C-alpha positions in Angstrom: 43.3 238.7 139.0 46.7 237.2 139.3 47.5 234.8 142.2 50.1 232.1 142.5 50.3 229.1 144.8 52.9 230.7 147.0 50.8 233.7 147.7 47.8 231.4 148.5 49.9 229.4 151.0 51.1 232.7 152.6 47.6 233.9 152.7 46.3 230.8 154.5 49.3 230.2 156.7 48.6 230.1 160.5 50.9 231.3 163.2 51.6 228.3 165.6 52.3 230.7 168.5 49.0 232.3 168.1 47.3 228.9 167.9 49.0 227.7 171.1 48.0 230.9 173.0 44.5 230.4 171.9 44.5 226.8 172.9 45.8 227.7 176.4 43.1 230.3 176.8 40.5 227.8 175.8 41.8 225.3 178.3 41.6 227.9 181.1 38.0 228.7 180.2 37.2 225.0 180.1 38.6 224.6 183.6 36.3 227.4 184.9 33.3 225.8 183.2 34.0 222.5 184.8 30.9 220.3 184.8 29.1 222.4 182.3 28.2 221.5 178.8 29.7 223.8 176.3 28.7 223.8 172.7 31.3 225.5 170.6 30.5 226.2 166.9 33.3 227.2 164.6 32.5 228.9 161.3 35.1 229.5 158.7 34.5 231.7 155.7 36.1 229.6 153.0 34.3 231.2 150.0 37.2 233.6 149.2 39.7 230.8 149.5 37.7 228.6 147.3 37.4 231.3 144.6 41.1 231.9 144.7 41.8 228.1 144.4 39.5 228.0 141.4 41.3 230.9 139.8 44.6 229.2 140.4 43.3 226.0 138.8 42.0 227.9 135.8 45.3 229.8 135.4 47.2 226.5 135.5 44.9 225.1 132.8 45.5 228.1 130.6 49.2 227.8 131.2 49.1 224.1 130.3 47.1 224.9 127.1 49.5 227.7 126.2 52.5 225.4 126.7 50.9 222.8 124.4 50.3 225.5 121.7 53.8 226.7 122.0 55.2 223.2 121.7 53.0 222.6 118.6 54.2 225.8 117.0 57.8 224.9 117.7 57.3 221.6 116.0 55.7 223.2 112.9 58.5 225.7 112.6 60.9 223.0 111.0 64.6 223.1 110.4 66.6 226.0 109.0 65.3 228.7 111.4 68.2 228.9 113.7 69.1 232.5 112.8 65.5 233.6 113.0 65.1 232.0 116.4 68.3 233.6 117.7 67.1 237.0 116.5 63.7 236.5 118.1 65.4 235.5 121.4 67.3 238.8 121.3 64.7 241.2 120.0 61.4 239.5 121.0 61.7 239.8 124.8 62.8 243.5 124.4 59.5 244.2 122.8 57.7 243.6 126.1 59.3 246.5 128.0 59.2 248.7 124.9 55.4 248.1 124.6 55.1 248.8 128.2 57.0 252.1 127.8 54.7 253.0 124.9 51.7 252.3 127.1 53.3 254.6 129.7 53.8 257.4 127.2 50.2 257.0 126.1 49.0 257.3 129.6 51.2 260.3 130.3 50.0 262.1 127.2 46.4 261.3 128.1 46.9 262.7 131.6 48.5 265.8 130.2 45.7 266.3 127.8 43.2 265.9 130.6 45.1 268.4 132.7 45.1 270.9 129.8 41.4 270.6 129.4 40.9 271.1 133.1 43.2 274.1 133.0 41.1 275.7 130.3 37.9 275.1 132.3 39.6 276.6 135.4 40.9 279.6 133.6 37.4 280.3 132.3 35.9 280.0 135.7 38.5 282.3 137.3 37.9 284.9 134.6 34.1 284.7 135.1 34.5 285.0 138.9 36.8 288.1 138.5 39.6 286.8 140.7 43.1 288.1 140.6 44.2 285.1 138.6 41.3 285.6 136.2 42.0 289.3 135.8 45.6 288.4 134.9 44.4 286.1 132.2 41.9 288.6 131.0 44.6 291.2 130.6 46.9 288.8 128.7 44.1 287.7 126.4 43.2 291.4 125.8 46.8 292.1 124.7 46.8 289.1 122.5 43.5 290.0 121.0 44.8 293.4 120.2 47.9 291.9 118.5 45.7 289.6 116.5 43.4 292.4 115.4 46.4 294.3 114.1 47.6 291.2 112.2 44.1 290.7 110.9 43.9 294.2 109.6 47.3 293.9 107.8 46.2 290.6 106.2 42.9 292.0 105.1 44.6 295.0 103.4 46.8 292.7 101.5 44.1 290.3 100.4 41.6 293.1 99.3 43.2 293.9 95.9 43.6 290.4 94.5 40.2 289.5 95.9 38.5 292.3 94.0 40.1 291.2 90.8 38.9 287.6 91.3 35.4 288.8 92.1 35.3 290.8 89.0 36.5 287.9 86.9 34.0 285.6 88.7 31.1 287.8 87.7 31.8 287.3 84.0 31.8 283.5 84.5 28.7 283.3 86.7 26.1 282.4 84.0 28.2 279.4 82.8 29.1 278.4 86.4 25.4 278.6 87.4 24.4 276.3 84.6 27.2 273.9 85.4 26.3 273.8 89.1 22.7 273.2 88.2 23.6 270.2 86.1 26.0 268.8 88.7 23.5 269.3 91.5 20.8 267.3 89.7 23.3 264.4 89.1 24.4 264.7 92.7 20.9 264.5 94.0 20.0 261.5 92.0 23.3 259.8 93.1 22.6 260.6 96.7 19.1 259.2 96.4 20.4 255.9 94.9 23.2 255.6 97.5 20.8 256.3 100.4 18.3 253.8 99.1 21.0 251.2 98.8 22.4 251.8 102.3 18.9 251.5 103.9 18.3 248.3 102.1 21.7 246.9 103.2 21.0 248.1 106.8 17.7 246.2 106.9 19.2 243.1 105.2 22.1 243.0 107.7 19.8 243.3 110.8 20.6 239.7 112.1 24.3 240.4 111.8 24.0 243.7 113.6 22.2 242.2 116.5 24.8 239.4 116.9 27.6 241.9 116.6 26.0 244.3 119.2 25.6 241.4 121.6 29.2 240.3 121.1 30.4 243.9 121.8 28.3 244.0 124.9 30.0 240.9 126.2 33.4 242.3 125.4 32.5 245.5 127.3 31.5 243.4 130.3 34.7 241.5 130.2 36.7 244.7 129.9 34.9 246.2 133.0 35.7 243.1 135.0 39.3 243.1 133.9 39.8 246.8 134.6 38.2 246.4 138.1 40.7 243.8 139.3 44.2 244.2 140.6 45.7 243.2 137.3 45.7 246.8 136.1 47.6 247.9 139.2 50.2 245.2 138.6 50.6 246.2 135.0 51.0 249.9 136.0 53.7 248.9 138.5 55.5 246.9 135.8 55.4 249.9 133.4 56.8 252.2 136.1 59.6 249.8 136.7 60.7 249.4 133.0 59.9 253.0 131.9 63.3 254.5 132.7 65.2 251.8 131.0 63.0 252.0 127.9 63.5 255.7 127.7 67.3 255.3 127.9 67.1 252.6 125.2 65.1 255.0 123.0 67.6 257.8 123.5 70.5 255.4 122.6 68.6 254.2 119.5 67.9 257.8 118.4 71.5 258.7 118.8 72.6 255.7 116.8 70.1 256.6 114.1 71.6 260.1 113.9 75.1 258.8 113.6 74.0 256.4 110.9 72.3 259.1 109.0 75.5 261.2 109.1 77.5 258.3 107.9 75.2 257.5 105.0 74.8 261.2 104.0 77.7 261.2 101.5 76.4 258.0 99.8 72.9 259.5 99.7 74.2 262.6 97.9 75.9 260.4 95.3 72.8 258.3 94.9 70.7 261.5 94.5 73.0 262.7 91.8 72.6 259.5 89.9 68.8 259.6 90.3 68.8 263.2 89.0 70.9 262.2 86.0 68.5 259.3 85.2 65.5 261.6 85.7 67.0 264.2 83.3 67.5 261.4 80.7 63.9 260.2 81.1 62.6 263.8 80.9 64.5 264.3 77.6 62.6 261.4 76.0 59.2 262.0 74.3 56.4 260.5 76.2 55.4 258.2 73.3 58.9 256.8 72.9 59.3 256.4 76.7 56.0 254.5 76.9 57.1 252.1 74.1 60.5 251.5 75.9 58.8 250.8 79.2 56.4 248.4 77.6 59.2 246.5 75.8 61.3 246.4 78.9 58.4 245.2 81.1 57.5 242.5 78.6 61.2 241.4 78.4 61.4 241.3 82.2 58.2 239.2 82.5 59.4 236.8 79.8 62.8 236.4 81.6 61.1 235.8 84.9 58.8 233.2 83.4 61.8 231.5 81.8 63.5 231.4 85.2 60.4 230.0 86.9 60.0 227.3 84.3 63.7 226.2 84.2 64.2 226.3 87.9 63.1 222.7 88.6 65.2 221.5 85.6 68.5 222.2 87.4 68.9 218.7 88.9 66.4 216.9 86.7 69.1 215.3 84.6 70.8 213.8 87.6 67.5 212.4 88.9 66.7 210.8 85.5 70.1 209.1 85.5 69.5 208.0 89.0 66.3 206.1 88.0 68.0 204.3 85.1 67.7 206.8 82.2 70.9 207.1 80.1 72.9 210.3 80.5 72.6 211.2 76.9 68.8 210.7 76.8 68.5 212.7 80.1 70.6 215.6 78.7 68.5 215.6 75.5 65.2 215.7 77.4 66.4 218.5 79.7 67.7 220.4 76.7 64.3 220.1 75.0 62.4 221.2 78.1 64.8 224.2 78.4 64.1 225.3 74.9 60.3 224.8 75.5 60.6 227.0 78.6 62.3 229.7 76.5 59.6 229.6 73.9 56.9 229.8 76.5 58.7 232.8 78.2 58.9 234.5 74.8 55.2 233.9 74.1 54.3 235.4 77.5 56.5 238.4 76.9 55.0 239.0 73.4 51.5 238.5 74.8 52.2 241.1 77.5 53.5 243.6 75.0 50.5 243.1 72.8 48.1 243.4 75.7 49.8 246.6 76.8 49.5 248.1 73.4 45.8 247.1 73.2 45.1 248.6 76.7 46.8 251.8 75.7 44.8 251.9 72.5 41.6 251.5 74.5 42.6 254.3 76.8 43.2 256.6 73.9 39.9 255.7 72.3 38.1 256.4 75.6 39.9 259.8 76.0 38.9 260.7 72.4 35.3 259.8 73.1 35.3 262.0 76.2 36.8 264.8 74.1 34.0 264.5 71.5 31.4 264.4 74.3 32.7 267.7 75.7 32.7 269.2 72.2 29.1 268.1 71.5 28.1 269.5 74.9 29.5 272.9 73.9 27.7 272.7 70.6 24.4 271.9 72.4 24.4 268.3 71.1 24.8 269.2 67.4 27.8 268.7 65.1 29.0 272.3 65.4 32.2 274.1 65.2 33.6 272.7 68.4 33.0 269.1 67.3 34.5 269.9 63.8 37.6 271.4 65.4 38.0 268.4 67.6 37.8 266.0 64.6 40.4 268.0 62.7 42.8 267.9 65.7 42.3 264.1 65.9 43.0 263.7 62.2 46.2 265.7 62.5 47.3 263.8 65.6 46.8 260.4 64.0 48.8 261.5 60.8 45.6 261.1 58.8 45.9 264.7 57.5 49.4 264.0 56.1 48.1 260.8 54.5 45.2 262.6 52.9 47.5 265.3 51.6 49.5 262.6 49.8 46.3 261.4 48.1 45.1 264.9 47.2 42.5 265.2 49.9 42.2 268.4 52.0 41.8 268.5 55.8 38.3 270.0 55.3 37.2 267.1 53.1 38.6 264.6 55.6 36.8 266.4 58.5 33.5 266.3 56.6 33.9 262.6 56.0 34.7 261.9 59.6 31.6 263.8 60.7 29.4 261.7 58.3 29.0 264.0 55.3 27.9 261.6 52.5 29.6 263.4 49.4 32.8 263.7 51.4 32.7 260.1 52.5 32.2 259.0 48.8 35.1 261.1 47.6 37.5 259.7 50.3 36.3 256.2 49.6 36.9 256.5 45.8 40.4 257.9 46.3 41.5 255.3 48.9 40.0 252.4 46.9 41.9 253.5 43.8 45.2 253.8 45.7 44.7 250.4 47.4 43.9 248.6 44.1 47.0 250.1 42.5 49.2 249.1 45.4 47.8 245.6 45.4 48.4 245.2 41.7 52.0 246.4 42.1 52.7 243.7 44.8 50.9 241.0 42.7 53.1 241.9 39.7 50.1 242.7 37.5 50.7 246.5 37.6 53.5 249.0 37.3 55.9 249.4 40.2 56.9 252.8 41.6 57.6 254.5 44.9 54.6 256.8 44.4 52.2 253.9 44.1 53.8 252.3 47.2 53.4 255.6 49.2 49.8 256.1 48.0 48.9 252.5 49.2 50.5 253.1 52.6 48.7 256.5 52.9 45.4 254.9 52.0 45.8 252.3 54.6 46.7 254.9 57.3 43.8 257.2 56.3 41.2 254.3 56.3 42.3 253.1 59.7 42.3 256.6 61.2 38.8 257.5 59.8 37.5 254.2 61.1 38.8 254.9 64.6 37.6 258.4 64.5 34.1 257.3 63.5 34.0 254.9 66.5 35.2 257.6 68.9 32.7 260.1 67.6 29.8 257.6 68.1 31.0 256.8 71.7 31.1 260.6 72.3 27.6 261.0 71.1 26.4 258.3 73.4 28.2 259.8 76.4 26.8 263.2 75.6 23.2 261.8 75.4 23.7 260.1 78.8 24.9 263.4 80.3 22.0 265.3 78.7 19.5 262.8 80.1 21.0 263.0 83.6 20.9 266.8 83.7 17.5 267.3 81.9 15.7 268.1 85.2 18.4 270.7 86.1 18.0 272.5 82.8 14.2 272.6 83.2 14.5 274.2 86.6 17.5 276.5 86.3 16.9 278.0 82.9 13.6 279.8 83.9 15.2 281.0 87.2 18.3 282.3 85.3 16.0 284.1 82.7 13.9 285.7 85.4 17.0 286.9 87.3 18.5 288.3 84.1 15.2 290.2 83.3 15.2 291.6 86.9 18.8 292.8 86.6 18.1 294.5 83.3 15.1 296.4 84.7 17.1 297.8 87.6 20.2 298.5 85.5 22.7 296.0 86.8 24.0 292.5 86.0 22.9 289.0 87.2 26.2 288.5 89.0 25.8 291.8 90.9 22.3 291.0 91.8 23.3 287.6 93.3 26.0 289.3 95.3 23.6 292.0 96.6 21.0 289.3 97.6 23.7 287.4 99.5 24.8 290.5 101.3 21.2 291.3 102.3 20.8 287.8 103.6 24.0 288.1 105.6 22.9 291.4 107.1 19.5 290.0 108.0 21.0 287.0 109.8 23.4 289.3 111.7 20.6 291.5 112.8 18.5 288.5 113.9 21.4 287.1 115.9 22.0 290.5 117.6 18.3 290.7 118.5 18.4 287.2 120.0 21.4 288.0 122.1 
């Protein structure tokens, strides 16, 4: 409730003329009652006035407190904020009518939405009552329904052919899809159970907080009820109505200015778009591996440069300060120069560390992806080192240049694949060849053996092959662990879905059809039964 001192004085003001007339009438009555004792009791209802005076006092206290906070904030702002203050003085007050206009728009849209809902209810009632207005709507809706039926028939005809093809393709994939859905449903069920248990435990543990929060929300709702019941809402509505036209005119002007600005910037935008397209074409022309290396180097150099700027920033006037406290200019310059060099070294170290960490992170990502690939291959081979796993190992050896390195040492891809998968004779053969090449290369560099390009190439190939096989072995072991975890998670699903799938396949064979067709027929029967039940209920 908003009430100022002036309104209170106007509310309590007495008309002197009225008072004088009342006094005259009282005197006349006193003359008529001459000699009689008259006991006159005057009662004044001051409760409302006292409440309003208390509200005024509370409002004044809030204003004083607000003024103190504003003064404190102004003191904390400090110097150098003149431009910001000027902008706030220009834009800040304008936000008040803009916010009021937004509130008016919200109220308008809300009222329109309410009117629309009421219109729908009224149309339905008119149609049910069979009035002239309702019959008009019924006729219009009937025409629209006929049009929609025609459109639906056209759409259904166009969709039928592709849908038949997809259904035929889906039938061939149903056994695999059924097994996959069984596995995923088991994992989903276990996950849902864990999440539900955790949520219930958290709900019980947070019971005190929930009670406090609900009490606080109840108090807020009571305050909201009191605020909405007072005259403040009416005053706010009157203010919104008064500023709404001006706000809308300002919005129209701003929208027009934005349109002109877009038109003015459009030529520049096309030029920038052409430049971006050229840069994008250059980036697309680079191989992904080379681009990743360039991005890592550029990022590391940028981080190193920023670190150098951050460290050398305070050194700008350090020499002058040192001279000011009595240090010689030569000594100050030497010290600052040493600190600058140290800053450059630190920046370079940070850049190199960033590059090394990026390379390590990318290597970890590749190892994780390779482990996931091996897990998928093992899953397709039912957990054994079958053809899918062997093919994946061969592909990894070729991608890591291990196949080329093995060819230089006289080792075939088949032998390398067997070694990667743990075949003992193949591992022994690869180890013997790589050890011999490594010893010959080491003897050449030590000067105790003959030097030749072939020995140098063999040593490099042995190093590449050894590293690749070691990484591949780690990736394969990680893939085995991932596959074992997935198998354990879906064990219950396999136990329940396999007998059902076998029974369904046997039934389909007896009646001369396929499992997929049997599933579709069962679904159709269920749909028909549900439709008949609904019709009977109606």
